[in-house]
C-alpha positions as CSV (number, residue, x, y, z in Angstrom):
1,M,-34.5,8.0,-48.8
2,E,-34.5,10.7,-51.4
3,K,-32.4,11.1,-54.5
4,L,-30.9,14.0,-56.3
5,K,-30.1,14.1,-60.0
6,L,-26.5,15.2,-60.9
7,N,-25.6,17.6,-63.7
8,N,-24.8,14.4,-65.8
9,E,-28.3,12.7,-65.1
10,V,-26.8,10.3,-62.5
11,E,-28.9,9.9,-59.5
12,I,-27.4,10.0,-56.0
13,P,-29.0,9.3,-52.6
14,N,-29.0,12.4,-50.4
15,V,-28.2,10.6,-47.1
16,G,-25.3,8.1,-46.7
17,I,-22.9,6.8,-44.2
18,G,-19.5,8.3,-43.9
19,T,-16.3,6.2,-42.7
20,F,-13.9,8.8,-41.9
21,M,-11.9,8.1,-38.8
22,I,-13.5,4.6,-38.5
23,D,-11.1,1.6,-38.5
24,S,-11.4,-1.2,-40.9
25,D,-13.2,-3.6,-38.5
26,N,-15.8,-1.1,-37.4
27,A,-16.2,0.4,-41.0
28,E,-17.0,-3.2,-42.3
29,K,-19.6,-3.8,-39.6
30,S,-21.0,-0.3,-39.8
31,V,-21.4,-0.2,-43.7
32,E,-23.0,-3.8,-43.8
33,F,-25.4,-2.8,-41.1
34,A,-26.3,0.4,-42.8
35,L,-26.8,-1.2,-46.2
36,R,-29.1,-3.8,-44.6
37,Y,-31.1,-1.0,-42.9
38,G,-31.7,0.8,-46.2
39,Y,-28.8,3.1,-46.8
40,R,-27.6,3.1,-50.5
41,L,-24.7,5.7,-50.4
42,I,-21.3,4.9,-48.8
43,D,-18.4,7.4,-48.6
44,T,-14.8,6.3,-48.0
45,A,-11.4,7.5,-49.4
46,N,-7.9,6.2,-50.0
47,A,-6.6,8.0,-46.8
48,Y,-9.3,6.6,-44.5
49,M,-7.5,3.3,-44.9
50,N,-10.7,1.3,-44.9
51,E,-11.6,0.9,-48.7
52,K,-11.0,-2.9,-48.4
53,A,-13.3,-3.2,-45.5
54,V,-16.0,-1.1,-47.4
55,G,-15.7,-3.5,-50.2
56,R,-16.2,-6.6,-48.1
57,A,-19.2,-5.1,-46.4
58,I,-20.9,-4.4,-49.9
59,K,-20.4,-8.1,-50.7
60,K,-21.7,-9.3,-47.3
61,S,-24.7,-7.0,-47.2
62,G,-26.3,-9.0,-50.1
63,V,-27.5,-5.7,-51.7
64,P,-27.1,-5.8,-55.4
65,R,-24.2,-3.7,-56.5
66,E,-26.3,-1.6,-59.1
67,E,-28.4,-0.3,-56.1
68,I,-25.4,1.0,-54.1
69,F,-23.8,4.3,-54.7
70,V,-20.1,4.2,-53.7
71,S,-18.0,7.5,-53.4
72,T,-14.3,7.4,-52.5
73,K,-11.3,9.9,-53.0
74,L,-7.8,9.8,-54.5
75,W,-5.2,11.3,-52.2
76,P,-2.8,14.1,-53.7
77,T,0.2,11.6,-53.5
78,V,-1.3,9.4,-56.3
79,Y,-2.6,12.1,-58.5
80,E,0.1,11.4,-61.1
81,D,0.0,7.7,-60.5
82,E,-1.7,6.3,-63.7
83,R,-2.6,3.1,-61.8
84,A,-4.3,4.9,-58.8
85,I,-7.9,4.4,-59.9
86,D,-7.3,0.8,-60.9
87,K,-5.7,0.3,-57.5
88,T,-8.7,1.9,-55.9
89,L,-11.1,-0.3,-57.7
90,E,-9.0,-3.3,-56.7
91,R,-9.1,-2.3,-53.0
92,L,-12.9,-1.9,-53.1
93,D,-13.2,-5.0,-55.2
94,L,-15.6,-3.2,-57.5
95,D,-15.9,-3.0,-61.4
96,Y,-16.6,0.8,-61.2
97,I,-17.0,3.7,-58.7
98,D,-20.1,5.8,-58.9
99,L,-18.3,9.0,-57.7
100,L,-14.6,9.7,-57.4
101,F,-13.1,12.7,-55.8
102,L,-9.9,14.4,-55.7
103,H,-9.4,14.7,-52.0
104,Q,-7.5,18.0,-51.7
105,P,-6.3,20.7,-54.0
106,A,-2.8,19.9,-53.4
107,G,0.2,18.6,-55.4
108,N,-0.5,18.2,-59.2
109,W,-4.3,18.3,-58.9
110,M,-4.9,19.1,-62.5
111,A,-3.1,16.0,-63.5
112,G,-5.2,14.2,-61.0
113,Y,-8.4,15.6,-62.4
114,K,-7.3,14.6,-66.0
115,Q,-7.2,11.1,-64.5
116,L,-10.7,11.4,-63.5
117,E,-11.8,12.8,-66.8
118,K,-10.3,9.7,-68.6
119,A,-11.7,7.3,-66.2
120,Y,-15.2,8.9,-66.7
121,K,-15.0,8.3,-70.3
122,E,-13.8,4.7,-69.9
123,G,-16.7,4.0,-67.6
124,K,-14.6,3.1,-64.6
125,I,-16.2,6.0,-62.8
126,K,-19.8,7.3,-63.1
127,S,-19.4,10.7,-61.7
128,I,-16.5,13.2,-61.0
129,G,-16.2,14.9,-57.4
130,I,-13.8,17.5,-55.9
131,S,-13.3,17.7,-52.1
132,N,-12.3,21.0,-50.5
133,F,-11.8,22.8,-53.7
134,E,-13.2,26.1,-52.4
135,G,-12.5,29.7,-53.5
136,R,-9.8,30.1,-56.1
137,Y,-9.5,26.3,-56.7
138,I,-12.8,25.7,-58.0
139,K,-12.8,28.7,-60.1
140,E,-9.4,27.6,-61.7
141,L,-10.7,24.0,-62.1
142,L,-13.8,25.2,-63.9
143,E,-11.7,27.3,-66.2
144,N,-9.5,24.5,-67.2
145,C,-11.5,21.2,-66.9
146,E,-13.1,19.4,-69.8
147,I,-15.8,17.7,-67.9
148,K,-17.5,19.7,-65.1
149,P,-17.6,17.9,-61.6
150,Q,-20.9,16.7,-60.5
151,V,-20.2,17.1,-56.7
152,I,-18.1,19.1,-54.3
153,Q,-17.5,17.6,-50.8
154,V,-16.9,20.5,-48.2
155,E,-17.6,21.4,-44.6
156,A,-21.1,22.5,-44.2
157,H,-23.6,22.7,-41.2
158,P,-25.8,25.3,-39.8
159,Y,-23.1,27.6,-38.4
160,F,-21.4,27.4,-41.8
161,T,-23.8,27.3,-44.8
162,Q,-21.3,27.9,-47.6
163,D,-23.0,30.9,-49.1
164,E,-20.2,32.0,-51.2
165,L,-19.4,28.5,-52.6
166,R,-23.2,28.0,-53.3
167,R,-23.2,31.1,-55.7
168,I,-20.9,29.1,-57.8
169,T,-22.3,25.6,-57.3
170,D,-25.9,26.6,-58.0
171,K,-24.9,28.4,-61.2
172,E,-22.9,25.3,-62.3
173,N,-25.5,22.7,-61.0
174,I,-22.8,21.1,-58.9
175,K,-24.2,19.4,-55.7
176,I,-22.7,20.0,-52.4
177,M,-21.9,16.9,-50.1
178,A,-21.4,18.0,-46.5
179,W,-18.8,16.7,-44.1
180,Y,-18.9,17.8,-40.4
181,P,-22.7,17.9,-40.9
182,L,-23.3,18.2,-37.2
183,G,-20.6,20.7,-36.7
184,H,-18.0,18.0,-35.6
185,G,-20.3,16.9,-32.8
186,D,-20.3,20.4,-31.2
187,S,-22.9,20.3,-28.3
188,K,-23.4,24.1,-28.8
189,L,-24.5,23.6,-32.2
190,I,-26.6,20.5,-31.7
191,N,-28.3,21.8,-28.7
192,E,-29.3,25.3,-30.3
193,D,-32.8,26.3,-28.9
194,V,-34.2,26.2,-32.4
195,F,-33.3,22.5,-32.8
196,T,-34.5,21.5,-29.4
197,K,-37.9,23.0,-30.1
198,L,-38.2,21.4,-33.4
199,A,-37.1,18.1,-32.2
200,K,-39.9,18.3,-29.6
201,K,-42.4,19.3,-32.2
202,Y,-41.5,16.4,-34.7
203,N,-40.6,13.9,-32.0
204,K,-37.0,13.6,-33.3
205,T,-33.5,14.2,-32.0
206,N,-31.7,17.5,-32.4
207,A,-29.3,15.7,-34.8
208,Q,-32.2,14.3,-36.9
209,I,-33.6,17.9,-37.3
210,I,-30.0,19.2,-38.5
211,L,-29.7,16.3,-41.0
212,R,-33.2,17.0,-42.3
213,W,-32.2,20.7,-42.7
214,H,-29.2,19.6,-44.8
215,T,-31.5,17.6,-47.1
216,Q,-33.8,20.5,-47.5
217,M,-30.9,22.8,-48.3
218,G,-30.3,20.5,-51.2
219,F,-27.2,19.0,-49.6
220,I,-26.0,15.3,-49.6
221,V,-25.1,14.4,-46.3
222,I,-22.8,11.7,-44.9
223,P,-22.8,11.5,-41.2
224,G,-20.2,8.9,-39.8
225,T,-20.8,6.6,-37.0
226,K,-20.1,3.0,-35.9
227,N,-23.1,3.2,-33.3
228,P,-26.0,1.0,-34.9
229,E,-28.6,3.3,-33.0
230,H,-27.0,6.4,-34.6
231,I,-26.9,4.6,-38.0
232,K,-30.6,4.1,-37.7
233,Q,-31.4,7.6,-36.4
234,N,-29.4,9.4,-39.1
235,F,-31.4,7.6,-41.8
236,D,-34.9,8.1,-40.2
237,I,-35.4,11.6,-41.2
238,F,-37.7,11.5,-44.1
239,D,-41.2,11.2,-42.2
240,F,-41.3,14.9,-41.5
241,K,-40.4,18.1,-43.3
242,L,-39.3,21.5,-42.0
243,T,-41.6,24.4,-42.9
244,D,-40.1,27.4,-44.9
245,E,-40.5,29.5,-41.6
246,E,-38.5,26.9,-39.8
247,M,-35.8,26.9,-42.4
248,E,-35.7,30.6,-42.0
249,Q,-35.4,30.4,-38.3
250,I,-32.4,28.0,-38.6
251,A,-30.8,30.3,-41.2
252,K,-30.5,32.9,-38.4
253,I,-27.9,30.9,-36.6
254,N,-25.5,30.8,-39.3
255,K,-22.2,32.2,-38.0
256,N,-20.1,31.7,-41.2
257,V,-17.6,29.9,-38.8
258,R,-15.7,26.6,-39.7
259,Y,-14.4,24.0,-37.4
260,Y,-11.6,23.2,-39.7
261,N,-9.5,25.9,-41.2
262,R,-6.8,24.4,-43.6
263,T,-3.5,26.3,-44.2
264,D,-1.2,26.5,-47.1
265,S,1.4,24.7,-45.3
266,Q,-1.1,21.7,-44.6
267,L,-1.7,21.5,-48.5
268,E,2.0,21.3,-49.1
269,Q,2.1,18.4,-46.5
270,F,-0.8,16.6,-48.2
271,A,1.2,16.6,-51.4
272,S,4.0,14.6,-49.8
273,W,2.4,12.6,-47.1
274,G,0.6,9.3,-47.8
275,P,0.6,5.9,-46.3
276,D,0.9,2.7,-48.4
277,F,-2.9,2.5,-49.2
278,D,-2.6,-1.1,-50.4
279,S,-1.6,-2.1,-47.0
280,Q,-4.9,-1.5,-45.5
281,K,-6.7,-4.6,-43.9
């Protein structure tokens, strides 16, 4: 495991386990297994409806709380709820959150960001994050925020390397956390010749080569899985290092193509749709 230093001097592991689209039972099992295996970064969200399960897994793992880095996300429907952060803490059964994101640039997201800044000052959260705030959204936020975010979570993989966003994040020292790190499981991406050849050279899987590429790009990566063998493989990527030449070869397959293209109408829906987060199991 390697760590990155954020712009507020907080350290974050660069590989963690994601829990998107994993139900509560499997999230609890997967997170506990991952923590026992050596993971120290866990990513969840209000909208994943498994925060309570993640909290239980942390307790059951036996790993000291101070060794675990927990990130979660506020959903747009609670940006103006002054109790939203406290409720999130209650669901996780934690005294603080290491990294709290705004999940989408929808609704009154500036009010949501002010809540994050307030919680940061109060010590309820150790770092501030924004998720899917690309283009004009990150520019508007940086022009109006008091505390600069430490992390932005966005789609990133070898077919979409976030070149435009990185011109901003590199300048502002904001780290990128990648979702869809394996291209949403696209076999065409995973089985690109360059990854197959490198996997043979390093005696790794193609997916492990891609995840190692992420870490060498300076990204934080959070592949989600409930398969114990995949949890192990996704973490076993630090016993080799891609050369500069190999990184350049991988750069050539960038297509600047996303797997998820958000629309304005979807943002409007995000601002009004939201389940009862406290009802999760």
